[in-house]
N, C-alpha and C positions, 0 to 999 in steps of 0.2 A: 472772532474770535480777542481779538488783542484788546476792544471794551469788557470782557470778563474777564480776561488775564489781570487788567486791574485792580479792578472787583477784588479778587480774591489778595492782589500784596493789597493792598489795603484793605484788608481781612487781619491778612498776616501779620502787618507789620505792628494793628490794630492788637492783635493778642502778644506781642514779642514786649507792647508798649506796658500794655495792663496790665498782662497777665505775670511778669516774670519772674514773680513771688513764686508761679507754679510748674517750673520750665523741671524741675527731678520731676513733677510726675507724668507730663510730658512726653519726655524722654521716656525712663520707663515704663510708659503705654503701645509707646512704638517697640519699643524693644520686645516688650510684650505681645503685641500684634505678630512679631514679625515666627511665621512657620517653622521656623527654627525651634521654638519655645513649644510648639506641638510633636512636633519631633522628639525631643531632647527632655521632656519632661510629663507633659499629659499621654502621647500615647505610651510608655511603660503604663504610668497612671489605672488607665483608665482601661489598658488590655488584659489587669493581674484581675480585675475588679470586674469589669463585665467585657468581654470578649470581643462581640459585634458593636460596639460600640466603638473601641480600641479603631479597629475595623473601618467602622465609618468613619470618625479623625481617619483619618490616613484618610481614603478614597477619596472625601471628598478636600482636604486638602490639596493633593495631589490633581488633582481633574481641577479644581478650582485655579490652582496657580498657571496649568499649562494651558487654560484659559486667556487668564490674564498678558501670560507672553506673546500671543496670538492676537489678542484685541488692542496689545498697546501697536504690537507692529503694525495694524490695519489704521489702528485712529494714530495713531504716533504722539502725539501730549510733549506741551513745555510743560519743563519745571519753572516753578518762578524762583528760584536758586540763581536759573543762569537766560530764563527770558525776558525780568526787570534789566538787564544787563546788555540783550542783544538785540531787544526793540529799537522801532523810532517809534514808539509812540509817542514818548513825552517830549517829544523836540527836541526843544532849549531849554525847556523846562528841565529841572533839577533831580533824578530819580531817587525813588525811594529809597531810603536805607533799608535793608532786607538783610538780619542778621542772619550767620549762618553754626552750623552745629556739627561736631562730627560724624553726627548719625546724617547726617540734609544729602548728604553729596552722592546721592544714588545714580547709576550712571546708565540705566535705561530706560524708555520713553516713560512719563507721566501720567496718561490715560487708561486704564486706570487704576485706583490705586489700590498699592496690590495686599499691602496694610491693611486697609480697610477691607476688604475681597474676602484679605483670606479669615479674619476676628471675625468677619458676619459668619462665617459659614463653620468655620472651626465653633465660635459659641450657640450660634445654632443648633448641630448635633450635640452637643453639650445637656442643652435647655431642653430638647426636646429629650432628651435621654435619663438626665431627672423628670419630668415628665410623667415617662411612662414609667419608672419604678414608683413611683407614686401612685399610677396604675392596676399594676399587677400587686401591689400591697394595697390595695382598697380603700384608697385613704378616702376617709368624707367626702360628701359633695364638694364642702362648705368650704371644710380644708385647701382641698385638691383646687379650689379657685382662688383663694387666696396666693399657695405657689403660684402658679399661670401667672397672677399681676406681678408681683414679688419678682419671679425670673424674667418674664421678659421688659419689668421694667433695667434690672440689673444688664439683662441687653443691651436696651438701649441708653444706658448709659455708658457702658464699656464703650460702644460705638462710637459715641457722640464725646468721651474721651480720646479713645483712638483716633477721630478726626480732626477734634482740636489739636493733637499734637503732630496729626502731617502737614498740618494748616501750620502751622507755633515752628517747627521745622524749617519750613521753606524748600518740605521736599514735595507740595503739591497745592494744585489749589481748588476748593472746592467743591466744580463740577465733577471732580474726578475722583471726590472719595464717594462722595452720595454714588456714583458711578458705582464707585467699590462695592460700596453697603446693598445696593441693591441687584447688583450681579453676584453678591458671596449667598446671599441667601437663597435665590432662583438655583443656583448651580448646587448646594446645599438637601432645597427642598427633592429638585429633579435626582442627584445622587443617592438619597437613603428611602427613595419607593426602587429604585434594583437592590434586589433581594440575591442577586446571583451575587452579589461580590461579599458575602460570606460567607462559600463555599465554593467560587474560584479555585478552578484549579491550577498548579503550573507553568502550564503550558497554554494556558489561557492570562495568566500575570509577566509571561514572560512577551508575549505577542501586543497584547495591548499594552506593557513598554517601550516596543520594538514597532509598532504604531505612532506611537504620541511625540517620538526620537524623529523617526523617523518625514514625521505630516510638519512638525517644524522643521525641522534641517531644507526636507525639500522645498516649504515655502518660504522660504530667508531663499534659499538658491533661487529661486525665481521671482521676487524682488530683485535681490538683486543683478539677474539677466536681464530685465528691463528697467537694467536703473536707476534702482530703490534702493539706496544706502539705509541701512536696518541697524548700523551703528551712528550713527551718524551722530547720536547722544554723547557714546565714549569721549569725542572730542569736547562737544559745551562742558560736559562738566568738570575734564582735565584743563580745561582755558578763564572758565568764572570759577570753583572752587578756591576758598582763598590760602586752603594748606592742599596741597600734592598727598599727604600721608590720610585725604579723608577719603580720595578719590579710591574703591578698594573695589577688585578686579570683581568678590567673590557676590559684587549687585548688579552685576552686566544679563543681560539676557539669556546665555548659555549658558553661564553658570551653575544660572535658578532651574534649567531646562535639566541640567544633568545634575544636579541634587534629587530636585524627585523624582525623576527616574531610579537614578538608583537606591534612594526610596520605598518604592513602588518593586522595585524588583526584589530588592532583600529584605521585604515582606513576605517574596511567594517564596521565596527560598529558606527561608525561617520558619513559615506554615508548612512546608510541606517536606521539611528534616526530618528524617532518623527517626530523630531525639524529641521533637516536639512531638511526636506521632504516639515516642513510648512515651512522653509527658503531660498529655490530652487528660487524661485519666486517670490520671492518680493525683495524692498530695495534693486534694485543691481545702486544704485546710487552710482557712483566716492563717497561719502563723505561718504559710509556706506563701502565700498569696502575697503579706508584708513586707516576706523575706526578698521574696522574686520585685517584687518593687523598690524597696531600699537601695539594692545589693547596683538592680539595672539603673536608679540614677546617678547612684556614685561613681558609676563604670564610667557612664557618657558622659558622665563632668569630665574625669579623665580623658575622653577620647574627643571631649570639646576641643579640651587643652591642643592637640595635635592642629599642625597646622603648618601650609607649606610655600614653597614659593612661587607667586606668578608672574615671574618670570618668561618661564615656558607655557602660555597654553593653554595647549592638547594635555603635556603632567598637569597641570593644573585641575582638569576639567575633569581630566582621567583620575585623577586622585579624590577630586571629588565627586564623585558616583562614589567607584569602591566608600567613601569614609561614611555617605551616609547610607549606605550597604549594610555596613557592621552594625554602626547605631541604633537598625531594624531585627538583625541577625541578637542583639545584644539579651531584649528583655523577652522576645519571644520564643526563642530556640540555648541561647548559650547559656543563660543565667541560670531558667527552669533547670536544662539537662542537670549542670551545675549540681545544685542543689540537691537533686533529683538521686541524686552520684551517691552523697555526705551520707541522705538523709539514709539509705543502702546498704551503704559499709556498717552503721553505726548498727542499725539494727544484725545486722550480719554478725556483729561486734557483742553484741548482748544475747545471742543466741548460742557463742558458744560459748 
């Protein structure tokens, strides 16, 4: 593994040296590939334009990130920015100079890459959704094949840039991003085949959230009981990150777990609320949908600006869960319900 890691470090140094002018692009790619973009930007758009695709985005993202967490605890996995300082591979030879950036110092294990995995799953869902729309619209055969080539090529280019960005940022080794892409595509394909996710009951959402949380926590406690420290990476991040403020608690495994579980639970609450049931069959006009999208995105950016102290870990995790749940309630229930009420009042005023 040391030899494999050394090749990865060489590639990172090569990218940082030869492609430094693309630092902005790589930083943007890592930011967009984060599932935060899916929850706060992509989901509101897809949910109001094509409900089933929006639901599939959430299920693929949540299940994929949960599996990513479990795999990281099983596979462990170093990260370049700390491995290059910890290893004895270089002996008396000088250690390669690896640059760090504000988004480099993630605190979880490195294998597989969560960004590569999440981006692969999310883009797979969007590409297949667009191709499905083309099929429904009876797109001509030749045009459909051209569209297929364009969309799958676009997915490949996006993944390539995301993978390069994670290596450039010294957050992952090449084998970790490749493993992330493959796993992400597999998760997206498997979850997409499950039809029950489009009509899951609130009971199912609750028990799925409970099971995924309990399994992860139980697995953590089991490994801890046999002497495996699953938080070993936090110490390495704090030790080798060049700036302490770049080490964020929200990149720890449990923060990710609670965010995802809050997202899934919030989706269940939103879809089974009285407001959603009331507005589901009303106001399906394009104007209403666009209004829901614009207002939802605006409110979500305000919500995203709400940050809280990480001094108390339990409080931080609890608030992360709540914030993620509210982020799904806003586009599914609160905004459509509010707009429906406003339009209803206007109609009543006109009748008077």
